[in-house]
VEXDREN-2710 file (C-alpha; in Angstrom, 1 decimal):
% VEXDREN-2710
k/r/px/py/pz
1/MET/13.5/122.2/-6.0
2/VAL/11.1/119.0/-6.5
3/GLY/13.3/118.9/-9.9
4/THR/16.2/118.4/-7.5
5/ALA/15.0/116.3/-5.3
6/ALA/14.3/113.7/-8.0
7/LEU/17.5/113.8/-9.3
8/VAL/18.6/113.1/-5.6
9/ALA/16.3/110.1/-5.1
10/VAL/17.6/108.7/-8.8
11/ALA/21.0/109.2/-8.0
12/ILE/20.8/107.4/-4.4
13/GLY/18.8/104.6/-6.2
14/ALA/21.2/103.8/-8.7
15/TYR/24.1/104.1/-6.3
16/VAL/22.5/101.3/-4.0
17/ALA/21.4/99.5/-7.1
18/LYS/25.0/99.4/-8.5
19/ASN/26.1/98.2/-4.6
20/TYR/24.1/95.4/-4.7
21/ILE/24.8/94.1/-8.0
22/ASP/28.3/94.4/-6.8
23/ASP/27.8/92.5/-3.8
24/THR/25.9/89.9/-5.4
25/GLN/28.8/89.6/-7.9
26/SER/31.4/89.4/-5.5
27/LYS/29.5/86.5/-3.5
28/ILE/29.1/84.9/-6.7
29/ALA/32.8/84.8/-7.4
30/ALA/33.6/83.7/-3.8
31/LEU/31.2/80.5/-4.4
32/GLU/32.7/79.5/-7.7
33/LYS/36.5/79.9/-6.5
34/GLN/35.4/78.0/-3.5
35/SER/34.1/75.6/-5.5
36/ARG/37.4/75.4/-7.7
37/ASP/39.6/75.2/-4.5
38/ARG/36.9/71.9/-3.4
39/GLU/37.7/70.4/-6.5
40/ALA/41.4/70.9/-6.7
41/GLN/41.4/69.6/-3.3
42/GLN/39.6/66.6/-3.8
43/LYS/41.8/65.9/-7.2
44/ARG/45.0/66.1/-4.9
45/GLU/43.7/63.8/-2.0
46/GLU/42.8/61.1/-4.9
47/GLU/45.9/61.3/-6.2
48/GLU/47.7/60.9/-3.0
49/ARG/45.5/58.1/-2.3
50/LYS/46.5/56.3/-5.3
51/ARG/50.2/56.7/-5.0
52/ASN/50.1/55.4/-1.2
53/GLN/47.8/52.3/-2.0
54/PRO/49.7/49.4/-2.8
55/PRO/49.7/47.4/-5.7
56/PRO/47.2/44.5/-5.8
57/VAL/48.9/41.2/-5.5
58/GLU/47.8/38.9/-8.7
59/VAL/47.1/35.3/-7.5
60/PRO/48.1/32.5/-9.9
61/PRO/45.5/29.9/-10.8
62/PRO/45.4/26.7/-9.0
63/PRO/47.7/24.5/-10.9
64/ILE/45.8/21.2/-12.6
65/GLU/46.2/17.8/-11.8
66/LYS/47.0/15.6/-14.9
67/VAL/46.4/11.9/-14.5
68/PRO/49.3/10.1/-15.2
69/THR/48.6/7.9/-18.2
70/GLN/50.5/4.6/-18.9
71/PRO/52.1/4.5/-21.4
72/PRO/52.1/1.7/-24.1
73/THR/53.6/-1.3/-23.5
74/GLN/56.2/-0.8/-26.6
75/ARG/57.9/-4.2/-28.0
76/ALA/61.7/-3.9/-27.4
77/GLN/64.0/-3.4/-30.8
78/PRO/66.9/-4.8/-31.0
79/ASP/69.9/-2.5/-30.5
80/THR/71.7/-2.3/-33.6
81/LYS/74.7/-0.2/-32.1
82/LYS/77.8/-2.5/-31.8
83/SER/80.0/-2.2/-28.7
84/PRO/83.7/-1.3/-29.2
85/ASN/84.6/-4.7/-30.2
86/ASN/82.3/-4.9/-32.8
87/LYS/80.3/-7.5/-30.8
88/SER/76.5/-6.6/-30.8
89/SER/75.1/-6.1/-27.3
90/PRO/71.3/-7.0/-26.3
91/ALA/68.7/-4.2/-26.3
92/LEU/68.1/-3.3/-22.7
93/VAL/64.0/-4.0/-22.3
94/PRO/62.8/-1.4/-19.4
95/PRO/61.0/-3.1/-17.0
96/ARG/57.0/-3.1/-16.7
97/GLU/55.1/-1.1/-14.5
98/PRO/52.5/-2.9/-12.5
99/ALA/49.1/-2.0/-13.6
100/PRO/47.5/0.5/-11.1
101/ASP/45.4/-1.4/-8.6
102/ALA/41.8/-0.5/-8.5
103/SER/41.6/-0.3/-5.3
104/GLN/43.6/2.6/-5.1
105/LYS/42.8/5.9/-6.3
106/SER/44.0/8.1/-8.6
107/PRO/45.9/11.3/-7.5
108/ALA/42.8/13.0/-9.3
109/GLN/40.1/11.2/-7.7
110/LYS/39.5/13.1/-4.3
111/GLY/37.5/12.2/-0.7
112/PRO/37.9/8.7/1.0
113/ALA/38.2/5.6/-1.6
114/GLN/34.8/4.2/-1.8
115/SER/34.4/0.2/-2.3
116/THR/32.2/-1.3/-4.7
117/PRO/29.4/-3.4/-3.4
118/ALA/29.7/-6.9/-3.9
119/PRO/26.7/-8.0/-6.2
120/LYS/23.7/-9.6/-4.4
121/GLN/23.3/-13.3/-4.0
122/GLU/20.0/-14.3/-5.0
123/THR/18.5/-17.4/-3.8
124/PRO/17.2/-19.5/-6.8
125/GLU/13.7/-20.3/-6.0
126/PRO/12.8/-24.4/-6.0
127/PRO/10.8/-25.1/-9.1
128/LYS/7.4/-25.0/-9.1
129/GLU/5.2/-28.1/-9.9
130/SER/3.7/-27.7/-13.5
131/GLN/0.1/-29.2/-13.7
132/PRO/-1.0/-29.8/-17.0
133/PRO/-4.1/-27.7/-18.3
134/PRO/-7.3/-29.6/-18.0
135/THR/-8.4/-31.0/-21.5
136/ALA/-11.8/-32.3/-22.7
137/ALA/-10.9/-35.6/-21.8
138/THR/-9.8/-34.3/-18.4
139/PRO/-12.1/-32.1/-17.0
140/ALA/-10.7/-29.9/-13.9
141/PRO/-12.0/-30.9/-11.1
142/ASP/-15.0/-28.6/-9.4
143/THR/-14.3/-27.4/-5.9
144/GLU/-18.2/-27.6/-4.9
145/PRO/-20.3/-30.3/-6.2
146/LYS/-23.4/-29.3/-8.5
147/LYS/-26.3/-29.9/-6.3
148/ARG/-28.3/-31.8/-8.4
149/PRO/-32.6/-31.3/-8.2
150/PRO/-34.6/-33.7/-6.2
151/THR/-36.4/-36.2/-8.0
152/THR/-40.2/-36.8/-8.4
153/ASP/-40.5/-39.8/-5.5
154/GLU/-38.0/-37.3/-3.3
155/GLN/-40.4/-34.4/-3.6
156/LEU/-43.6/-36.7/-2.8
157/ALA/-41.9/-38.0/0.2
158/ASN/-41.0/-34.1/0.6
159/ALA/-44.6/-33.2/0.7
160/GLU/-45.6/-36.4/2.6
161/HIS/-43.2/-35.2/5.4
162/ALA/-44.7/-31.9/5.5
163/ILE/-48.5/-33.1/5.5
164/ASN/-47.3/-35.5/9.0
165/ASP/-45.5/-32.1/10.6
166/LYS/-48.6/-30.1/9.8
167/ARG/-47.1/-27.8/7.0
168/TYR/-50.0/-27.9/4.5
169/ALA/-48.7/-24.7/2.7
170/ASP/-45.1/-26.0/2.2
171/ALA/-46.7/-29.5/1.2
172/SER/-49.3/-27.5/-1.4
173/ALA/-45.9/-25.6/-2.8
174/ILE/-44.3/-29.1/-3.3
175/LEU/-47.5/-31.2/-4.9
176/ARG/-49.3/-28.3/-7.5
177/PRO/-46.3/-28.3/-9.9
178/LEU/-46.2/-32.1/-10.1
179/ALA/-50.0/-32.1/-10.1
180/GLU/-50.3/-29.5/-12.8
181/ALA/-47.4/-31.9/-14.6
182/GLY/-50.0/-35.0/-14.6
183/ASN/-48.6/-37.0/-11.4
184/ALA/-51.5/-39.1/-10.4
185/VAL/-50.2/-39.4/-7.0
186/ALA/-49.8/-35.4/-6.7
187/GLU/-53.3/-35.3/-7.9
188/GLU/-54.9/-36.8/-5.3
189/ARG/-53.3/-35.3/-2.3
190/ILE/-53.6/-32.0/-3.5
191/GLY/-57.0/-33.2/-4.1
192/ASP/-57.1/-34.2/-0.5
193/LEU/-55.9/-30.6/0.8
194/TYR/-58.6/-28.9/-1.3
195/ALA/-61.7/-31.2/0.4
196/GLU/-59.8/-30.9/4.1
197/GLY/-59.0/-27.5/3.6
198/ARG/-55.4/-27.9/4.3
199/GLY/-52.9/-25.2/3.1
200/VAL/-55.6/-24.0/0.9
201/PRO/-59.3/-22.8/1.3
202/ARG/-61.9/-25.9/1.2
203/ASP/-63.2/-26.3/-1.7
204/ALA/-65.2/-29.5/-2.9
205/GLY/-65.1/-28.8/-6.7
206/ALA/-61.5/-28.6/-6.9
207/ALA/-61.4/-31.7/-5.0
208/GLU/-63.5/-33.5/-7.3
209/HIS/-61.9/-32.0/-10.1
210/TRP/-57.9/-33.3/-9.1
211/TYR/-59.5/-37.1/-8.0
212/GLU/-61.1/-37.3/-11.3
213/GLN/-57.7/-36.9/-13.4
214/ALA/-55.9/-39.0/-10.4
215/GLY/-59.0/-41.7/-11.0
216/LEU/-58.8/-41.4/-14.6
217/GLN/-55.1/-42.6/-14.7
218/GLY/-56.0/-45.4/-12.5
219/ALA/-55.7/-44.4/-8.7
220/THR/-58.2/-46.4/-7.2
221/ASN/-58.1/-44.6/-4.0
222/ALA/-59.2/-41.8/-5.9
223/GLN/-62.1/-43.7/-7.9
224/LEU/-63.4/-44.5/-4.5
225/LYS/-63.2/-40.8/-3.0
226/LEU/-65.0/-39.8/-5.7
227/GLY/-67.6/-42.5/-5.5
228/SER/-68.2/-41.5/-2.1
229/MET/-68.4/-37.8/-2.7
230/TYR/-71.3/-38.6/-5.1
231/ALA/-73.0/-40.9/-3.2
232/ASN/-73.0/-38.8/0.2
233/GLY/-73.3/-35.5/-1.3
234/ASN/-70.3/-34.3/0.3
235/GLY/-69.9/-30.8/-0.9
236/ILE/-71.4/-31.6/-4.6
237/ALA/-74.9/-33.3/-5.7
238/ARG/-75.9/-36.2/-4.6
239/ASN/-75.9/-38.7/-7.8
240/ASN/-75.9/-42.6/-7.6
241/ASN/-75.2/-43.3/-11.2
242/VAL/-72.0/-41.6/-11.1
243/ALA/-71.4/-43.2/-7.8
244/TYR/-71.8/-46.4/-9.1
245/MET/-69.6/-45.8/-11.8
246/TRP/-66.8/-44.6/-10.1
247/TYR/-67.1/-47.8/-7.4
248/GLY/-67.6/-50.3/-10.6
249/ILE/-64.2/-48.7/-11.8
250/ALA/-62.5/-49.4/-9.0
251/ALA/-63.8/-52.8/-8.7
252/SER/-62.7/-53.4/-11.9
253/LEU/-59.5/-52.6/-10.8
254/GLY/-59.2/-54.9/-7.8
255/SER/-60.5/-53.1/-5.4
256/SER/-62.7/-55.2/-2.7
257/THR/-63.9/-51.7/-1.3
258/GLY/-65.0/-51.1/-4.7
259/LYS/-66.8/-53.9/-5.2
260/THR/-68.7/-53.6/-2.2
261/GLU/-69.8/-50.0/-2.5
262/ARG/-70.9/-50.6/-6.1
263/ASP/-73.3/-53.4/-5.3
264/LYS/-74.7/-51.3/-2.5
265/VAL/-75.3/-48.0/-4.3
266/GLY/-76.4/-50.3/-7.5
267/SER/-79.5/-52.1/-5.6
268/LEU/-80.7/-48.5/-5.7
269/LEU/-80.6/-48.4/-9.3
270/GLN/-83.2/-49.4/-12.2
271/PRO/-81.6/-52.5/-14.4
272/ALA/-81.5/-50.1/-17.2
273/GLU/-79.3/-47.7/-14.9
274/ARG/-76.6/-50.3/-13.9
275/GLU/-76.6/-52.1/-17.3
276/LYS/-75.7/-47.8/-18.8
277/ALA/-73.6/-47.6/-16.2
278/ASP/-71.7/-50.8/-16.6
279/GLU/-71.0/-49.9/-20.1
280/ILE/-69.7/-46.8/-19.4
281/ILE/-67.3/-48.6/-16.9
282/THR/-66.2/-50.9/-19.6
283/GLU/-65.2/-47.9/-21.9
284/LYS/-63.3/-45.9/-18.7
285/ILE/-61.0/-49.1/-17.9
286/LYS/-59.3/-49.5/-21.3
287/GLY/-56.0/-48.2/-21.0
288/MET/-56.2/-48.0/-17.2
289/LYS/-53.7/-49.2/-15.1
290/LYS/-54.0/-49.6/-11.3
291/LEU/-51.7/-47.1/-9.4
END
């Protein structure tokens, strides 16, 4: 009984499987037929479209325009043929064609004619006056005059103006370089500034130094100032012998004030002191000159 049921089940399964396979194959065959029919339909439609399509129209290329060239001028040759009456006839010379006008365009040119602009006329510049270059004989003039340094006399005058205007520092700045260079007038004037303390600190020793430098060069005013300093003890130790010497030097150079002051101080000295001082005076005034 069991075996019979199994056989029946197997038979049913085989039947079902066979039907499934058959159905599948039928579907595949149907799909293949549809594909073939579609391809055939497309092929027919393509052929039909080609038959109905008009043939393509060939467009000829545009003609190439040629620029006419001027034929070379040929020299007419005599005609050797003779006329029927055995007379030679002159050869006919073809008329010459006029040269093309430059203002007219050739057929190959396109667009409006363009005229060539006339060259721009330049106005000639007037010739410049040439100046000869400066030579060693004729040096070029200076645009600015050279400023010359002031002379010694001008500097001394400027110092006096500064003293009168009470610009003592300016006066000292002018006088010092001149005094250091040995100018007797500058030496005396800067000695005055030190003696009075104007523009510089008051310094009797410095004043005595500059008075002496000027006095040894023959400045009688400086000699008188030295005699006064020693006779009165103005900032330095009093010394009648030295005062007598400086007064005597000034008197020997012609100063009347020096002679008066020498005699006054000499009365305070011993004869031997005056004699010794006179010897020094004679030695000092050698080579001196009155300024």
